C-alpha positions in Angstrom: -14.0 36.6 9.8 -14.3 33.1 11.3 -12.2 30.1 10.1 -13.7 26.6 10.1 -11.3 24.0 11.6 -10.7 21.2 9.0 -11.1 17.7 11.3 -9.0 15.3 9.3 -6.0 17.9 9.9 -5.7 16.6 13.5 -4.2 13.3 11.9 -1.3 15.0 11.0 -0.4 14.6 14.5 1.8 11.5 15.0 -0.3 10.7 18.4 -3.7 11.0 16.3 -2.2 9.3 13.3 -1.1 6.1 15.4 -4.5 5.9 17.2 -6.1 6.1 13.6 -4.0 3.3 12.3 -4.5 1.0 15.2 -8.4 1.4 14.2 -8.3 1.0 10.4 -5.3 -1.6 9.9 -7.4 -4.6 10.7 -10.2 -3.8 8.6 -8.1 -3.2 5.7 -6.0 -6.4 6.3 -9.3 -8.3 6.2 -10.9 -6.2 3.0 -7.8 -7.1 1.0 -7.9 -10.4 1.7 -11.6 -11.0 1.0 -11.4 -9.0 -2.2 -8.2 -11.2 -3.2 -10.0 -14.2 -2.8 -13.2 -13.3 -4.7 -11.0 -11.9 -7.2 -8.6 -14.5 -7.9 -11.8 -17.1 -8.0 -13.7 -15.1 -10.5 -10.7 -14.2 -12.8 -9.2 -17.9 -12.9 -12.5 -19.9 -12.6 -15.6 -18.1 -13.6 -14.3 -15.7 -16.5 -14.2 -17.3 -19.8 -11.1 -18.0 -21.9 -10.2 -15.1 -24.2 -10.8 -15.9 -28.0 -7.3 -15.0 -28.7 -5.0 -15.8 -26.0 -6.8 -18.6 -24.4 -6.1 -18.8 -20.7 -2.9 -17.1 -20.9 -4.5 -13.8 -20.4 -5.6 -14.5 -16.9 -2.4 -13.0 -15.6 -3.8 -9.7 -16.7 -6.0 -9.9 -13.1 -2.5 -9.8 -11.3 -0.6 -7.5 -13.8 -3.1 -4.8 -14.7 -4.0 -4.0 -11.0 -0.5 -3.9 -9.7 0.6 -1.7 -12.6 -2.2 0.8 -11.5 -1.3 0.7 -8.4 2.5 1.7 -9.0 1.3 4.8 -11.2 -1.3 5.7 -8.4 1.1 5.1 -5.5 4.0 7.3 -7.2 1.5 10.3 -7.9 0.5 9.9 -4.3 3.8 10.0 -3.1 4.6 13.5 -5.1 1.4 14.6 -3.6 2.8 14.3 -0.1 6.0 15.6 -1.1 4.7 18.6 -2.3 2.9 19.3 0.9 6.4 18.2 2.7 8.4 20.8 0.7 5.8 23.5 1.0 4.2 23.3 4.5 6.9 21.1 6.0 4.4 18.6 7.7 6.2 15.9 9.3 3.4 13.0 8.5 3.7 14.1 4.8 7.4 13.1 4.7 6.7 10.2 6.6 3.8 9.0 4.4 6.0 9.5 1.1 8.6 7.4 2.6 6.3 4.8 3.4 4.5 4.7 0.0 7.9 3.9 -1.8 8.5 0.5 -1.0 5.0 -0.7 -1.9 5.0 1.1 -5.0 8.3 -0.4 -5.8 6.7 -3.8 -4.9 3.9 -3.3 -7.2 5.8 -2.0 -10.2 8.2 -5.0 -9.9 5.0 -7.2 -9.8 3.6 -5.4 -12.6 7.2 -5.9 -14.5 7.3 -9.7 -13.8 3.8 -10.7 -14.6 3.8 -8.8 -17.9 7.0 -10.7 -18.9 5.1 -13.8 -17.7 2.2 -12.8 -20.1 4.5 -11.5 -22.9 6.5 -14.9 -23.4 3.5 -16.8 -25.0 2.0 -13.5 -26.4 5.1 -12.0 -28.1 7.4 -14.9 -28.1 9.6 -13.1 -25.4 9.8 -11.9 -22.0 10.8 -8.6 -22.8 11.3 -6.0 -25.4 12.0 -2.2 -25.2 8.6 -1.1 -25.7 7.6 2.4 -24.6 5.4 1.2 -21.9 7.7 -1.7 -20.6 10.7 0.9 -20.8 8.6 3.6 -19.1 7.4 1.2 -16.3 11.2 0.0 -15.6 12.1 3.8 -14.8 9.4 4.2 -12.7 10.8 1.1 -10.6 14.1 2.8 -10.8 12.4 6.1 -9.5 10.9 4.2 -6.7 14.2 2.7 -5.7 16.1 6.2 -6.2 13.8 7.9 -3.9 14.3 5.0 -1.2 18.1 5.2 -1.5 18.1 9.3 -1.6 16.1 9.4 1.5 18.5 7.1 3.1 21.7 8.1 2.0 21.6 11.4 3.8 21.8 11.5 7.5 20.0 14.4 8.3 16.2 13.5 7.6 14.9 16.8 7.0 17.4 17.2 3.9 17.3 14.1 2.8 13.2 14.5 2.8 13.9 17.6 0.9 15.9 15.8 -1.5 14.0 12.7 -2.2 11.0 14.6 -2.7 12.6 16.9 -5.3 13.1 13.6 -7.2 9.6 12.7 -6.6 8.3 15.5 -8.2 10.8 15.6 -11.4 9.8 11.9 -11.5 5.8 12.4 -11.9 6.2 13.5 -15.5 7.1 9.7 -16.1 3.6 8.6 -15.0 1.5 9.9 -18.0 4.1 8.8 -20.4 3.4 5.2 -19.1 0.0 6.0 -19.2 -0.5 7.3 -22.7 2.4 5.6 -24.1 0.1 3.1 -26.2 -1.5 6.0 -27.7 1.5 8.0 -28.5 3.5 5.3 -30.0 2.6 2.4 -32.0 3.9 -0.4 -29.9 3.7 -4.2 -29.2 1.9 -3.3 -26.0 -1.9 -3.7 -26.6 -4.1 -0.6 -26.1 -6.6 0.6 -23.4 -9.2 -2.0 -22.5 -10.9 0.4 -19.9 -11.1 3.9 -20.4 -13.3 6.7 -18.6 -15.2 7.6 -22.0 -15.9 4.1 -23.3 -17.4 1.1 -21.9 -14.9 -1.8 -21.3 -14.3 -4.2 -24.1 -14.5 -7.2 -22.3 -16.6 -9.8 -20.5 -18.5 -8.6 -17.5 -16.9 -11.7 -15.5 -13.7 -10.2 -16.5 -14.3 -6.5 -15.7 -15.3 -7.6 -12.1 -12.3 -9.9 -11.7 -10.2 -6.8 -12.4 -12.2 -4.4 -10.2 -12.2 -6.8 -7.4 -8.5 -7.5 -7.7 -7.8 -3.7 -7.9 -9.8 -3.1 -4.8 -7.5 -5.9 -3.1 -4.3 -4.2 -4.4 -5.4 -0.7 -3.0 -6.2 -2.0 0.4 -3.3 -4.0 0.8 -1.5 -0.9 -0.3 -3.3 1.0 2.4 -2.8 -1.3 5.1 1.0 -2.0 4.6 1.8 2.0 4.0 -0.2 3.1 7.4 1.5 0.4 9.4 4.8 1.2 7.8 4.0 4.9 8.4 3.0 4.1 11.9 6.1 2.6 12.8 8.2 5.4 11.4 6.1 7.7 13.6 7.0 5.8 16.3 10.6 6.0 15.6 11.0 9.6 15.1 8.9 10.3 18.1 10.3 7.7 20.4 11.5 10.4 23.2 7.7 11.6 23.1 5.2 10.9 25.9 2.7 9.4 23.8 4.9 7.0 22.5 5.8 5.7 26.0 2.0 5.4 26.8 1.3 3.7 23.4 3.9 1.3 24.1 2.6 0.3 27.6 -1.0 0.1 26.5 0.1 -2.6 23.7 2.2 -4.3 26.3 -0.6 -4.6 28.9 -3.1 -5.5 25.8 -0.9 -8.3 25.0 -0.2 -9.7 28.8 -2.1 -12.9 29.5 -4.7 -12.5 32.2 -3.5 -13.6 35.7 -5.5 -16.7 36.7 -8.0 -16.1 39.6 -6.6 -17.5 42.8 -8.9 -19.2 45.2 -8.4 -19.2 48.7 -8.0 -22.7 50.4 -8.0 -23.3 54.2 -5.2 -25.6 55.4 -6.4 -28.7 56.8 -6.7 -29.1 60.4 -7.5 -25.4 60.8 -11.2 -25.9 60.5 -12.6 -24.7 64.1 -15.4 -26.3 65.7 -18.1 -24.2 67.2 -17.6 -23.8 71.1 -13.8 -24.3 71.2 -12.0 -21.8 72.9 
């Protein structure tokens, strides 16, 4: 019986992962910038005002994508935690640890923009609503994962402890998503579902998709760069790290100017001189 080799598994090796990020990161940054500009322009200048909330709803184009990304990044972190706990793949722990700061940032932005949106809509910046409270717990889970990983000197033990926390906390993500359906709260219901058409204008939906893509590409770029730096630190004694650093140093060195040979004055010989 023969087994086919899975090609993408080669990127679990830190050296191959480093080379992959070097190629992908510039394109991810550029894509995130283009989508963000297009999404913000569409959301703030093309999309019409809401018939109830006027222009205050436009914060949604930042609030909703960051909230989605916070939940998605936590689930992805939990997936990497499972891979690390079961197969002990070092890059899985590096990826999970690299996702946590970006997930915390996205969740914090979701809470902050939600408060700015809630002030004119609800008359207050914060209520102990089921979705708001569970999202705040998500932020604490991200911060707890970061703190637990950093508190243990042994990286392997710290990775296992933090991975267990990530798995336990994953149960909070469906609570966040379905909270508006399970409980009667101030937070509005779902405007976009997989089974029904969006209940918003096409330009609003387009802006929301563009901003979601921008958040996704940004998260991918910054997470991969952070994981790349973590891999370099952990493998600092390896030969491939030395070669990679030397190669990057050589690329950043300015090219030496061409030197033109100039004959000294008075050294011109005449034909026939002996």
